[in-house]
Steps between C-alpha positions, in 0.01 A plus 500: 500500500357599164471861389390658176788725397443724199222269386696173536477239775824473696601264778694688765629471852515880541287629785545872429525723194870574538578127522287433190686768301830350608386148408386618156829691457350847462764766550506874507311774673241578235228248580137527599326205665128443547346216697138420420473828305629718787834676450737431790749766608863388476549563873237230573633227267658310787183537714233375260432129553421322173227237503430204274310620193600867527530688172824695476580748224858618464539801273816654364516829308585487131603766259384515147392726231 
């Protein structure tokens, strides 16, 4: 299936958010994920079924000055 992840087309076999994060090698606990512009609570990452063409944004906090 094809998704748009952070503005780039990606081919994936992941059916859920947690599987997508694992496939893309995202680690850590400080992530926010939105699917089609709706933020998804971490507790629901394994419940949300991804569909072909979905837009996924994965955000990580950054520090700067």
